[in-house]
VEXPA-452234 format. One record per residue: x, y, z of N, C-alpha, C, O, CB in turn. Coordinates in Angstrom, 2 decimals. Each point is the difference from the previous one (the first is absolute). Glycine has a CB too. Example, Ala and Ser with C-alpha at 12.3 -4.5 7.8 and 13.67 -1.06 7.14 Angstrom:
<recs>
+---------+---------+---------+---------+---------+---------+---------+---------+---------+---------+---------+---------+---------+---------+---------+
|     nc1 |     nc2 |     nc3 |    cac1 |    cac2 |    cac3 |     cc1 |     cc2 |     cc3 |     oc1 |     oc2 |     oc3 |    cbc1 |    cbc2 |    cbc3 |
+---------+---------+---------+---------+---------+---------+---------+---------+---------+---------+---------+---------+---------+---------+---------+
|   13.19 |   -5.69 |    7.80 |   -0.89 |    1.19 |    0.00 |    0.90 |    1.20 |    0.00 |    1.04 |   -0.02 |    0.66 |   -2.93 |   -1.15 |    0.59 |
|    1.54 |    2.22 |   -1.97 |    0.82 |    1.19 |    0.06 |   -0.77 |    1.09 |    0.73 |    0.51 |    1.11 |    0.17 |    0.67 |   -1.74 |   -2.32 |
+---------+---------+---------+---------+---------+---------+---------+---------+---------+---------+---------+---------+---------+---------+---------+
</recs>
This chain:
<recs>
+---------+---------+---------+---------+---------+---------+---------+---------+---------+---------+---------+---------+---------+---------+---------+
|     nc1 |     nc2 |     nc3 |    cac1 |    cac2 |    cac3 |     cc1 |     cc2 |     cc3 |     oc1 |     oc2 |     oc3 |    cbc1 |    cbc2 |    cbc3 |
+---------+---------+---------+---------+---------+---------+---------+---------+---------+---------+---------+---------+---------+---------+---------+
|   95.42 |   77.60 |   92.01 |    0.97 |    0.89 |   -0.63 |    1.24 |    0.10 |    0.88 |   -0.09 |    0.23 |    1.20 |   -1.75 |    1.07 |   -2.32 |
|    2.99 |   -1.47 |    0.51 |    1.26 |    0.17 |    0.72 |    0.91 |    0.91 |   -0.81 |    0.17 |   -0.17 |   -1.21 |   -0.39 |   -2.10 |    2.29 |
|    0.80 |    3.25 |   -0.38 |    0.89 |    0.97 |   -0.64 |    1.29 |    0.05 |    0.80 |   -0.04 |    0.14 |    1.23 |   -1.92 |    1.21 |   -2.12 |
|    3.08 |   -1.45 |    0.22 |    1.30 |    0.01 |    0.67 |    0.89 |    1.04 |   -0.66 |    0.41 |   -0.14 |   -1.15 |   -0.63 |   -2.31 |    1.77 |
|    0.50 |    3.51 |    0.14 |    0.86 |    1.07 |   -0.49 |    1.45 |   -0.25 |    0.38 |    0.29 |   -0.65 |    1.00 |   -2.20 |    2.25 |   -0.84 |
|    2.81 |   -1.07 |   -0.96 |    1.43 |   -0.07 |    0.29 |    0.71 |    1.12 |   -0.73 |   -0.58 |    0.68 |   -0.85 |    0.45 |   -3.18 |    1.17 |
|    1.40 |    2.69 |    0.04 |    0.82 |    0.97 |   -0.72 |    0.29 |    1.29 |    0.74 |    0.75 |    0.84 |   -0.49 |   -1.68 |   -1.80 |   -1.50 |
|    0.34 |    1.12 |    3.16 |    0.27 |    1.21 |    0.76 |    1.40 |    0.01 |    0.58 |    0.75 |   -0.97 |   -0.12 |   -3.16 |    1.10 |    0.64 |
|    2.75 |    0.99 |    0.11 |    1.31 |    0.12 |    0.61 |    0.33 |    1.43 |    0.34 |   -0.85 |    0.89 |   -0.06 |    1.58 |   -2.89 |   -1.18 |
|    0.53 |    2.21 |    1.58 |    0.52 |    1.33 |    0.34 |    0.76 |    0.52 |   -1.22 |    0.87 |   -0.67 |   -0.54 |   -0.70 |    0.10 |    3.04 |
|   -0.51 |    1.78 |   -2.91 |    0.64 |    0.60 |   -1.17 |    0.23 |    1.47 |    0.27 |   -0.74 |    0.64 |    0.74 |   -0.34 |   -2.32 |   -2.29 |
|    2.11 |    2.22 |    0.93 |    0.29 |    1.42 |    0.15 |   -0.91 |    0.83 |   -0.88 |   -0.50 |   -0.50 |   -1.01 |    2.89 |   -0.04 |    1.56 |
|   -2.62 |    1.79 |   -0.20 |   -0.78 |    0.89 |   -0.88 |    0.58 |    0.01 |   -1.40 |    1.22 |    0.07 |   -0.19 |   -1.84 |    1.35 |    2.16 |
|   -0.26 |   -1.49 |   -2.96 |    0.42 |   -0.07 |   -1.39 |    0.18 |   -1.41 |   -0.51 |    0.17 |   -0.21 |   -1.20 |    0.91 |    2.36 |    1.54 |
|   -1.13 |   -3.11 |    0.55 |    0.19 |   -1.39 |   -0.39 |   -1.26 |   -0.63 |   -0.56 |   -1.03 |    0.65 |   -0.16 |    2.77 |   -0.82 |    1.89 |
|   -1.63 |   -1.13 |   -2.02 |   -1.10 |   -0.74 |   -0.62 |   -0.23 |   -1.33 |    0.72 |    0.91 |   -0.58 |    0.59 |   -0.39 |    1.66 |   -2.80 |
|   -1.74 |   -1.52 |    2.12 |   -0.38 |   -1.34 |    0.47 |   -1.08 |   -0.54 |   -0.93 |   -0.74 |    0.76 |   -0.62 |    1.31 |   -0.19 |    3.04 |
|   -0.63 |   -1.89 |   -2.51 |   -1.07 |   -0.65 |   -0.75 |   -0.74 |   -0.95 |    0.93 |    0.58 |   -0.96 |    0.50 |    0.71 |    1.16 |   -2.68 |
|   -2.55 |    0.08 |    2.40 |   -0.85 |   -0.86 |    0.82 |   -0.72 |   -1.01 |   -0.88 |   -0.31 |    0.25 |   -1.16 |    0.02 |    1.60 |    2.84 |
|    0.04 |   -3.02 |   -1.08 |   -0.76 |   -1.05 |   -0.68 |   -1.12 |   -0.46 |    0.90 |    0.10 |    0.04 |    1.23 |    1.94 |   -0.78 |   -2.52 |
|   -3.12 |    0.30 |    0.67 |   -1.13 |   -0.56 |    0.74 |   -0.48 |   -1.21 |   -0.78 |   -0.47 |    0.12 |   -1.13 |   -0.20 |    2.14 |    2.11 |
|    0.78 |   -3.43 |   -0.36 |   -0.46 |   -1.23 |   -0.62 |   -1.37 |   -0.35 |    0.56 |   -0.19 |   -0.06 |    1.21 |    2.56 |   -0.76 |   -1.53 |
|   -3.32 |    0.60 |   -0.58 |   -1.38 |   -0.25 |    0.40 |   -0.40 |   -1.44 |   -0.28 |    0.50 |   -0.63 |   -0.93 |   -1.05 |    3.02 |    0.49 |
|   -0.35 |   -2.91 |    1.26 |   -0.54 |   -1.33 |   -0.21 |   -1.40 |   -0.09 |    0.59 |   -0.40 |    0.85 |    0.80 |    2.72 |   -1.84 |   -0.78 |
|   -3.05 |   -0.04 |   -0.41 |   -1.31 |   -0.23 |    0.57 |   -1.16 |    0.60 |   -0.76 |   -1.14 |   -0.09 |    0.44 |    2.28 |   -0.01 |    1.68 |
|   -0.85 |    0.73 |   -3.23 |   -1.05 |    0.55 |   -0.85 |    0.58 |    0.14 |   -1.41 |    1.19 |   -0.24 |   -0.21 |   -2.28 |    1.48 |    2.17 |
|    0.26 |   -0.85 |   -2.91 |    0.46 |    0.14 |   -1.38 |    0.65 |    1.36 |   -0.18 |   -0.66 |    1.00 |   -0.27 |   -1.16 |   -2.55 |   -0.55 |
|    3.13 |    1.57 |    0.98 |    0.77 |    1.24 |    0.05 |   -0.27 |    0.89 |   -1.20 |   -0.14 |    1.22 |    0.15 |    1.90 |   -2.42 |    1.13 |
|   -1.83 |    0.62 |   -2.46 |   -0.04 |    0.79 |   -1.23 |   -1.32 |    0.72 |   -0.23 |   -0.13 |    0.76 |   -0.96 |    1.73 |   -2.35 |    0.03 |
|   -2.59 |    1.35 |    1.78 |   -1.31 |    0.63 |   -0.21 |   -0.26 |    1.19 |    0.91 |   -1.08 |    0.59 |   -0.06 |    0.26 |   -2.80 |   -0.65 |
|    1.78 |    2.57 |    1.54 |   -0.20 |    1.10 |    0.94 |    1.10 |    1.04 |   -0.08 |    1.18 |   -0.32 |   -0.18 |   -2.38 |   -1.26 |    1.67 |
|    0.78 |    2.84 |   -1.35 |    0.97 |    1.05 |    0.18 |    0.72 |   -0.20 |    1.33 |   -0.52 |   -0.62 |    0.92 |   -0.87 |    2.22 |   -2.31 |
|    2.61 |   -1.07 |    1.45 |    0.80 |   -0.09 |    1.23 |    0.45 |    1.39 |    0.42 |    0.25 |    0.87 |   -0.83 |    0.52 |   -3.19 |    0.21 |
|   -0.67 |    2.50 |    1.92 |    0.40 |    1.29 |    0.55 |    1.12 |   -0.18 |    1.01 |   -0.03 |   -0.91 |    0.82 |   -2.28 |    1.81 |   -1.19 |
|    3.29 |   -0.02 |    0.29 |    1.00 |    0.13 |    1.06 |   -0.45 |    1.14 |    0.92 |   -0.41 |    1.07 |   -0.45 |    2.31 |   -1.94 |   -1.06 |
|   -1.81 |    0.61 |    2.81 |   -0.31 |    0.98 |    1.03 |    1.24 |    0.19 |    0.87 |    0.95 |   -0.78 |   -0.05 |   -3.42 |    0.15 |    0.03 |
|    2.44 |    1.67 |    0.81 |    1.03 |    0.17 |    1.01 |   -0.59 |    0.66 |    1.24 |   -0.98 |    0.75 |   -0.07 |    2.74 |   -0.58 |   -1.71 |
|   -1.14 |   -0.47 |    2.91 |   -0.38 |    0.64 |    1.26 |    1.25 |    0.50 |    0.69 |    0.84 |   -0.78 |    0.45 |   -2.89 |   -0.69 |   -0.22 |
|    2.15 |    2.78 |   -0.17 |    1.13 |    0.63 |    0.68 |   -0.31 |    0.07 |    1.49 |   -1.16 |   -0.10 |    0.40 |    1.74 |    1.45 |   -2.47 |
|    0.45 |   -1.19 |    2.90 |   -0.22 |    0.08 |    1.44 |   -1.02 |    1.07 |    0.35 |    0.11 |    1.14 |   -0.45 |    2.22 |   -1.94 |    0.81 |
|   -3.30 |    0.44 |    0.44 |   -1.02 |    0.92 |    0.51 |   -0.88 |    0.58 |   -1.10 |   -0.60 |    1.06 |    0.18 |    2.14 |   -0.52 |    1.69 |
|   -1.63 |   -1.22 |   -2.99 |   -0.86 |    0.44 |   -1.08 |   -0.90 |   -1.14 |   -0.45 |    0.26 |   -1.17 |    0.30 |    1.48 |    2.83 |   -1.04 |
|   -2.81 |   -1.32 |    0.03 |   -0.90 |   -1.00 |   -0.54 |    0.62 |   -0.67 |   -1.23 |    0.84 |    0.58 |   -0.68 |   -2.81 |    0.72 |    1.55 |
|    1.53 |   -2.52 |   -1.13 |    0.44 |   -0.66 |   -1.21 |   -0.55 |    0.73 |   -1.21 |   -1.16 |    0.41 |   -0.01 |    1.27 |   -2.61 |    1.21 |
|    0.72 |    2.37 |   -2.21 |   -0.42 |    0.74 |   -1.18 |    0.39 |   -0.78 |   -1.27 |    1.01 |   -0.69 |   -0.02 |   -0.76 |    2.88 |    1.28 |
|   -1.06 |   -2.07 |   -2.30 |    0.35 |   -0.64 |   -1.27 |    1.16 |    0.72 |   -0.66 |    0.07 |    1.23 |    0.02 |   -2.43 |   -2.00 |   -0.30 |
|    3.25 |    0.01 |   -0.31 |    1.16 |    0.55 |   -0.67 |   -0.12 |   -0.14 |   -1.52 |    0.23 |    0.95 |   -0.75 |    1.17 |   -1.49 |    2.76 |
|   -1.77 |   -0.67 |   -2.44 |   -0.07 |   -0.26 |   -1.44 |   -0.95 |   -1.17 |   -0.25 |   -0.07 |   -0.93 |    0.79 |    2.43 |    1.80 |   -1.13 |
|   -3.07 |   -0.79 |   -0.77 |   -0.94 |   -1.05 |   -0.40 |    0.27 |   -0.38 |   -1.44 |    0.34 |    0.84 |   -0.83 |   -2.08 |    0.00 |    2.45 |
|    1.58 |   -2.13 |   -1.91 |    0.16 |   -0.48 |   -1.36 |   -1.21 |   -0.85 |   -0.36 |   -0.49 |   -0.77 |    0.83 |    3.03 |    0.81 |   -0.64 |
|   -3.00 |    0.10 |   -1.41 |   -1.17 |   -0.76 |   -0.44 |    0.35 |   -1.48 |   -0.14 |    1.16 |   -0.39 |    0.06 |   -2.03 |    2.43 |   -1.26 |
|   -0.16 |   -2.85 |    1.01 |    0.21 |   -1.44 |   -0.07 |    0.94 |   -0.41 |   -1.14 |    0.79 |   -0.93 |    0.15 |   -3.06 |    0.63 |    0.83 |
|    2.19 |    0.99 |   -2.08 |    0.86 |   -0.32 |   -1.16 |    1.35 |    0.69 |    0.06 |    0.93 |   -0.37 |   -0.71 |   -2.98 |    0.06 |   -0.63 |
|    2.13 |    1.32 |    2.19 |    1.23 |    0.79 |    0.07 |    0.03 |    1.19 |   -0.95 |    0.99 |    0.72 |   -0.06 |    0.14 |   -2.78 |    0.72 |
|   -2.21 |    2.26 |   -1.38 |   -0.01 |    1.06 |   -1.01 |   -0.26 |    1.39 |    0.58 |    0.26 |    1.01 |   -0.66 |   -1.03 |   -2.70 |   -0.98 |
|    0.26 |    1.73 |    2.84 |   -0.31 |    1.29 |    0.62 |    0.58 |    0.07 |    1.39 |   -0.04 |   -0.97 |    0.76 |   -2.06 |    1.14 |   -2.11 |
|    2.66 |    0.99 |    1.69 |    0.57 |    0.21 |    1.32 |   -0.44 |    1.36 |    0.54 |   -0.39 |    0.89 |   -0.75 |    2.38 |   -2.33 |    0.15 |
|   -1.91 |    1.56 |    1.92 |   -0.34 |    1.26 |    0.64 |    0.90 |    0.16 |    1.21 |    0.32 |   -0.97 |    0.69 |   -2.74 |    0.86 |   -1.49 |
|    2.84 |    1.36 |    1.07 |    0.95 |    0.25 |    1.07 |   -0.46 |    1.14 |    0.89 |   -0.68 |    0.93 |   -0.44 |    2.51 |   -1.76 |   -1.03 |
|   -1.45 |    0.74 |    2.73 |   -0.16 |    1.14 |    0.89 |    0.90 |    1.13 |   -0.48 |    1.08 |   -0.24 |   -0.53 |   -1.65 |   -1.27 |    2.47 |
|    0.12 |    2.74 |   -1.76 |    0.78 |    1.15 |   -0.47 |    1.41 |    0.00 |    0.61 |    0.96 |    0.43 |   -0.64 |   -3.09 |    0.88 |    0.38 |
|    2.25 |   -1.78 |    1.48 |    1.28 |    0.05 |    0.72 |    1.06 |   -0.91 |   -0.61 |    1.18 |    0.17 |    0.27 |   -2.45 |    0.38 |    1.78 |
|    0.86 |   -1.52 |   -2.88 |    0.97 |   -0.95 |   -0.56 |    0.08 |    0.04 |   -1.52 |    0.82 |   -0.70 |   -0.60 |   -1.23 |   -0.73 |    2.56 |
|   -0.43 |    2.22 |   -2.58 |   -0.01 |    0.07 |   -1.48 |    1.37 |    0.39 |   -0.52 |    0.64 |    0.92 |    0.50 |   -3.07 |   -0.30 |   -0.48 |
|    2.86 |   -1.35 |   -1.05 |    1.29 |    0.27 |   -0.60 |    1.17 |   -0.68 |    0.70 |    1.12 |    0.00 |   -0.52 |   -2.05 |    2.15 |   -0.21 |
|    0.67 |   -2.73 |    1.91 |    1.07 |   -0.68 |    0.74 |   -0.26 |   -1.50 |    0.16 |    0.93 |   -0.80 |   -0.01 |   -0.50 |    2.95 |    1.23 |
|   -1.69 |   -2.52 |   -1.07 |   -0.38 |   -1.40 |    0.22 |   -0.65 |   -0.55 |   -1.27 |   -0.67 |    0.73 |   -0.73 |    0.35 |   -0.32 |    3.22 |
|    0.52 |   -1.70 |   -2.72 |   -0.64 |   -0.68 |   -1.13 |   -0.57 |   -1.34 |    0.48 |    0.72 |   -0.83 |    0.55 |    0.86 |    1.95 |   -2.19 |
|   -2.86 |   -1.30 |    1.42 |   -0.65 |   -1.27 |    0.32 |   -0.08 |   -0.84 |   -1.26 |   -0.27 |    0.51 |   -1.09 |   -1.07 |    0.55 |    2.97 |
|    1.56 |   -2.36 |   -1.72 |   -0.10 |   -0.92 |   -1.12 |   -0.46 |   -1.36 |    0.53 |   -0.03 |   -0.22 |    1.21 |    1.85 |    1.46 |   -2.51 |
|   -2.16 |   -2.13 |    0.39 |   -0.44 |   -1.33 |    0.42 |    0.40 |   -1.03 |   -1.02 |    0.19 |    0.29 |   -1.18 |   -2.10 |    0.71 |    2.43 |
|    2.04 |   -2.22 |   -0.75 |    0.27 |   -1.16 |   -0.85 |   -1.08 |   -1.03 |    0.31 |    0.09 |   -0.72 |    1.00 |    2.45 |    1.17 |   -1.07 |
|   -3.55 |   -0.52 |   -0.76 |   -1.12 |   -0.89 |    0.28 |    0.39 |   -1.48 |   -0.07 |   -0.66 |   -0.85 |    0.59 |   -0.87 |    2.60 |   -1.49 |
|    2.59 |   -2.06 |    0.18 |    0.45 |   -1.39 |   -0.05 |    0.64 |   -0.42 |    1.32 |    0.03 |   -1.19 |    0.33 |    0.33 |    1.41 |   -2.79 |
|    0.14 |    0.74 |    3.20 |    0.65 |   -0.28 |    1.29 |   -0.84 |    0.42 |    1.20 |    0.46 |   -0.09 |    1.14 |    1.72 |    0.35 |   -2.28 |
|   -3.41 |    0.21 |    0.89 |   -0.87 |    0.47 |    1.09 |    0.71 |    1.02 |    0.88 |   -0.11 |   -0.04 |    1.23 |   -1.06 |   -2.16 |   -1.25 |
|    1.89 |    3.11 |   -0.60 |    0.83 |    0.93 |    0.75 |   -0.22 |    1.44 |   -0.48 |   -0.11 |    0.27 |   -1.19 |    1.81 |   -2.09 |    1.54 |
|   -1.77 |    2.71 |    0.61 |   -0.04 |    1.43 |   -0.29 |    1.24 |    0.64 |    0.60 |    0.45 |   -0.39 |    1.08 |   -3.00 |    0.41 |   -1.13 |
|    3.09 |    0.96 |   -0.64 |    1.24 |    0.65 |    0.40 |   -0.22 |    1.49 |    0.23 |   -0.94 |    0.60 |   -0.52 |    2.25 |   -2.31 |   -0.78 |
|   -0.43 |    2.29 |    2.09 |    0.05 |    1.44 |    0.16 |    1.46 |    0.42 |   -0.06 |    0.77 |   -0.24 |    0.94 |   -2.92 |    0.28 |    0.46 |
|    2.54 |    0.58 |   -2.51 |    1.34 |    0.54 |   -0.14 |    0.00 |    1.41 |    0.56 |   -0.75 |    0.86 |   -0.46 |    1.22 |   -2.29 |   -1.60 |
|    0.36 |    1.66 |    3.04 |    0.05 |    1.30 |    0.67 |    1.36 |    0.63 |   -0.22 |    1.02 |   -0.53 |    0.45 |   -2.68 |   -0.25 |    1.29 |
|    1.68 |    1.90 |   -2.42 |    1.23 |    0.74 |   -0.27 |   -0.03 |    1.35 |    0.68 |   -1.05 |    0.48 |    0.44 |    1.29 |   -1.67 |   -2.63 |
|    0.92 |    1.81 |    2.28 |    0.11 |    1.33 |    0.61 |   -0.71 |    0.06 |    1.34 |   -0.78 |    0.91 |    0.27 |    0.92 |    0.11 |   -2.55 |
|    0.13 |   -2.00 |    3.11 |   -0.71 |   -0.10 |    1.28 |    0.33 |    1.17 |    0.92 |    1.11 |    0.53 |    0.00 |   -1.08 |   -3.01 |   -0.22 |
|   -1.03 |    2.86 |    0.99 |    0.10 |    1.12 |    0.94 |   -0.28 |   -0.51 |    1.41 |   -0.64 |   -1.04 |    0.16 |   -0.06 |    2.69 |   -1.95 |
|    1.17 |   -0.94 |    2.80 |   -0.30 |   -0.42 |    1.38 |   -1.50 |   -0.14 |    0.25 |   -0.42 |   -0.86 |    0.77 |    2.52 |    1.99 |   -0.03 |
|   -2.89 |   -0.30 |   -1.37 |   -1.45 |   -0.08 |    0.21 |   -0.64 |   -1.22 |   -0.65 |   -1.19 |   -0.25 |    0.19 |    1.18 |    2.71 |   -0.09 |
|    0.78 |   -3.23 |   -0.85 |   -0.50 |   -1.28 |   -0.52 |    0.12 |   -1.13 |    1.03 |   -0.49 |   -1.10 |   -0.23 |    1.14 |    1.85 |   -2.06 |
|   -0.01 |   -0.47 |    3.41 |    0.13 |   -1.00 |    1.06 |   -1.37 |   -0.46 |    0.48 |   -0.82 |    0.82 |    0.43 |    3.01 |    0.20 |    0.26 |
|   -2.42 |   -2.32 |   -0.76 |   -1.30 |   -0.55 |    0.36 |    0.06 |   -1.52 |   -0.12 |    0.96 |   -0.57 |   -0.51 |   -2.15 |    2.67 |   -0.28 |
|    0.14 |   -2.73 |    1.29 |   -0.23 |   -1.41 |   -0.31 |   -0.86 |   -0.04 |   -1.26 |   -1.04 |    0.65 |   -0.08 |    1.20 |   -1.38 |    2.54 |
|    0.30 |   -0.04 |   -3.45 |   -0.69 |   -0.09 |   -1.28 |   -0.74 |   -1.33 |   -0.10 |    0.54 |   -1.06 |    0.31 |    1.20 |    2.54 |   -1.39 |
|   -2.98 |   -1.39 |    0.66 |   -0.87 |   -1.16 |   -0.11 |   -0.59 |   -0.08 |   -1.41 |   -0.19 |    1.02 |   -0.67 |   -0.35 |   -0.88 |    3.13 |
|    0.27 |   -1.36 |   -2.91 |   -0.86 |   -0.13 |   -1.16 |   -1.37 |   -0.47 |    0.50 |   -0.11 |   -0.65 |    1.04 |    2.09 |    0.11 |   -2.59 |
|   -3.00 |    0.89 |    0.80 |   -1.35 |   -0.31 |    0.44 |   -0.91 |   -0.34 |   -1.17 |    0.13 |    0.54 |   -1.10 |    0.21 |    0.97 |    3.04 |
|   -1.27 |   -2.42 |   -1.67 |   -1.02 |   -0.37 |   -0.98 |   -1.13 |   -0.71 |    0.72 |    0.24 |   -0.75 |    0.95 |    1.48 |    0.55 |   -2.80 |
|   -2.93 |    0.43 |    1.42 |   -1.17 |   -0.70 |    0.55 |   -0.08 |    0.11 |    1.52 |   -0.45 |   -0.93 |    0.67 |    0.56 |   -0.64 |   -2.60 |
|    0.32 |    2.69 |    2.46 |   -0.07 |    0.21 |    1.44 |    1.08 |   -0.70 |    0.80 |   -0.01 |    0.04 |    1.23 |   -2.39 |    0.22 |   -1.54 |
|    3.33 |   -0.89 |   -0.37 |    1.09 |   -0.71 |    0.68 |    1.30 |    0.78 |   -0.10 |    0.20 |    0.79 |   -0.92 |   -1.33 |   -2.99 |    0.43 |
|    2.00 |    1.95 |    1.46 |    1.30 |    0.67 |    0.07 |    1.08 |   -1.01 |    0.29 |   -0.23 |   -1.05 |    0.60 |   -0.86 |    3.18 |    0.19 |
|    2.28 |   -1.79 |   -1.24 |    1.13 |   -0.80 |    0.42 |    0.52 |    0.49 |    1.34 |   -0.63 |    0.84 |    0.65 |    1.22 |   -1.30 |   -3.03 |
|    0.56 |   -0.06 |    2.79 |    0.59 |    0.39 |    1.28 |    0.75 |    1.31 |   -0.12 |    0.34 |    0.62 |    1.01 |   -0.16 |   -3.02 |   -0.38 |
|    0.09 |    2.81 |   -1.85 |    0.70 |    1.25 |   -0.23 |    1.51 |   -0.18 |   -0.01 |    0.53 |   -0.99 |    0.51 |   -2.42 |    2.18 |    0.54 |
|    2.57 |   -0.22 |   -1.65 |    1.45 |    0.02 |   -0.02 |    0.46 |    1.42 |    0.33 |   -0.50 |    0.98 |   -0.56 |    0.59 |   -2.86 |   -1.16 |
|    0.85 |    1.97 |    2.64 |    0.44 |    1.31 |    0.50 |    0.98 |    0.65 |   -0.98 |    0.96 |   -0.63 |   -0.45 |   -1.28 |   -0.17 |    2.83 |
|    0.06 |    2.04 |   -2.70 |    0.91 |    0.82 |   -0.80 |    0.43 |    1.18 |    0.86 |   -0.84 |    0.76 |    0.48 |   -0.26 |   -1.46 |   -2.68 |
|    2.40 |    0.84 |    2.40 |    0.54 |    1.11 |    0.77 |    0.99 |    0.77 |   -0.85 |    0.96 |   -0.56 |   -0.51 |   -1.27 |   -0.71 |    2.66 |
|    0.05 |    2.55 |   -2.31 |    0.87 |    0.87 |   -0.79 |    0.68 |    0.97 |    0.95 |   -0.64 |    0.88 |    0.58 |   -0.84 |   -1.09 |   -2.65 |
|    2.77 |    0.03 |    2.23 |    0.73 |    0.79 |    0.97 |    1.48 |    0.04 |   -0.35 |    0.55 |   -0.96 |   -0.54 |   -2.22 |    0.37 |    2.31 |
|    2.28 |    1.72 |   -1.46 |    1.45 |    0.10 |   -0.22 |    0.76 |   -0.39 |    1.25 |    1.23 |    0.02 |    0.01 |   -1.62 |    1.80 |   -1.68 |
+---------+---------+---------+---------+---------+---------+---------+---------+---------+---------+---------+---------+---------+---------+---------+
</recs>
Protein backbone atom coordinates (compact mmCIF):
# COMPACT_ATOMS: atom_id res chain seq x y z
CA UNK A 1 0.00 0.00 0.00
CA UNK A 2 1.27 3.44 -0.92
CA UNK A 3 -0.42 6.70 -0.01
CA UNK A 4 0.76 10.12 -1.15
CA UNK A 5 -0.82 13.24 0.31
CA UNK A 6 -0.56 16.73 -1.11
CA UNK A 7 -2.23 20.12 -0.98
CA UNK A 8 -1.16 21.42 2.39
CA UNK A 9 0.23 24.88 3.00
CA UNK A 10 -0.02 28.10 4.95
CA UNK A 11 -3.43 29.77 5.00
CA UNK A 12 -5.03 32.58 6.96
CA UNK A 13 -7.91 31.92 9.36
CA UNK A 14 -11.12 31.63 7.40
CA UNK A 15 -9.32 30.37 4.34
CA UNK A 16 -9.63 27.10 2.46
CA UNK A 17 -7.43 24.26 1.30
CA UNK A 18 -8.07 21.05 -0.61
CA UNK A 19 -5.99 18.03 0.28
CA UNK A 20 -5.52 15.04 -2.00
CA UNK A 21 -4.36 11.51 -1.31
CA UNK A 22 -3.44 9.20 -4.16
CA UNK A 23 -3.47 5.51 -3.27
CA UNK A 24 -1.86 2.51 -4.94
CA UNK A 25 -0.98 -1.09 -4.23
CA UNK A 26 -4.44 -2.34 -3.38
CA UNK A 27 -7.99 -2.22 -4.74
CA UNK A 28 -8.86 1.34 -3.78
CA UNK A 29 -12.58 1.11 -4.50
CA UNK A 30 -13.20 -1.67 -1.99
CA UNK A 31 -12.05 0.11 1.16
CA UNK A 32 -13.22 3.02 3.23
CA UNK A 33 -10.70 5.84 3.57
CA UNK A 34 -9.95 8.09 6.51
CA UNK A 35 -8.21 11.42 6.86
CA UNK A 36 -6.34 11.89 10.14
CA UNK A 37 -4.38 14.73 11.61
CA UNK A 38 -1.74 15.16 14.27
CA UNK A 39 -1.33 18.55 15.86
CA UNK A 40 1.87 19.47 17.70
CA UNK A 41 2.17 17.57 20.98
CA UNK A 42 -1.10 15.75 20.40
CA UNK A 43 -2.10 12.25 19.34
CA UNK A 44 -3.17 11.51 15.80
CA UNK A 45 -6.93 11.75 15.51
CA UNK A 46 -9.44 10.82 12.80
CA UNK A 47 -10.96 13.77 10.99
CA UNK A 48 -13.23 12.28 8.33
CA UNK A 49 -14.08 8.88 6.87
CA UNK A 50 -15.73 7.96 3.60
CA UNK A 51 -17.16 4.59 2.63
CA UNK A 52 -15.79 2.59 -0.28
CA UNK A 53 -18.53 3.82 -2.64
CA UNK A 54 -18.52 7.35 -1.30
CA UNK A 55 -22.15 7.15 -0.25
CA UNK A 56 -21.48 7.51 3.46
CA UNK A 57 -19.27 9.94 5.35
CA UNK A 58 -18.47 10.66 8.98
CA UNK A 59 -16.75 13.64 10.57
CA UNK A 60 -15.16 14.60 13.84
CA UNK A 61 -17.33 17.10 15.71
CA UNK A 62 -14.56 19.70 15.47
CA UNK A 63 -14.76 19.82 11.65
CA UNK A 64 -18.44 19.16 10.93
CA UNK A 65 -19.90 21.74 8.60
CA UNK A 66 -16.44 22.98 7.55
CA UNK A 67 -14.67 19.95 6.02
CA UNK A 68 -15.91 17.68 3.23
CA UNK A 69 -14.40 14.32 2.34
CA UNK A 70 -14.90 12.89 -1.13
CA UNK A 71 -13.33 10.30 -3.39
CA UNK A 72 -12.81 9.49 -7.03
CA UNK A 73 -12.48 5.73 -7.40
CA UNK A 74 -11.47 6.07 -11.05
CA UNK A 75 -8.45 8.11 -9.97
CA UNK A 76 -7.68 6.19 -6.74
CA UNK A 77 -7.87 9.51 -4.93
CA UNK A 78 -9.52 10.78 -1.78
CA UNK A 79 -9.94 14.48 -1.08
CA UNK A 80 -10.48 16.68 1.93
CA UNK A 81 -11.97 20.10 1.25
CA UNK A 82 -11.31 22.31 4.25
CA UNK A 83 -13.18 25.59 4.57
CA UNK A 84 -13.38 28.21 7.31
CA UNK A 85 -10.03 27.07 8.63
CA UNK A 86 -9.07 27.89 12.20
CA UNK A 87 -5.66 28.05 13.90
CA UNK A 88 -6.58 24.89 15.81
CA UNK A 89 -6.75 23.04 12.48
CA UNK A 90 -2.97 23.37 12.22
CA UNK A 91 -1.57 19.86 11.96
CA UNK A 92 0.02 17.29 9.71
CA UNK A 93 -2.78 15.61 7.75
CA UNK A 94 -2.55 11.98 6.73
CA UNK A 95 -4.72 9.56 4.86
CA UNK A 96 -4.84 6.01 6.13
CA UNK A 97 -6.07 2.57 5.11
CA UNK A 98 -5.22 -1.02 6.01
CA UNK A 99 -2.82 0.15 8.70
CA UNK A 100 -0.76 2.19 6.24
CA UNK A 101 -0.08 5.92 6.23
CA UNK A 102 1.28 8.42 3.84
CA UNK A 103 4.03 10.89 4.66
CA UNK A 104 1.48 13.54 5.52
CA UNK A 105 1.00 17.11 4.39
CA UNK A 106 1.44 20.10 6.69
CA UNK A 107 -1.47 22.50 7.14
CA UNK A 108 -0.73 25.73 8.99
CA UNK A 109 -3.48 28.22 9.75
CA UNK A 110 -2.07 31.51 10.90
CA UNK A 111 -2.45 35.21 10.34
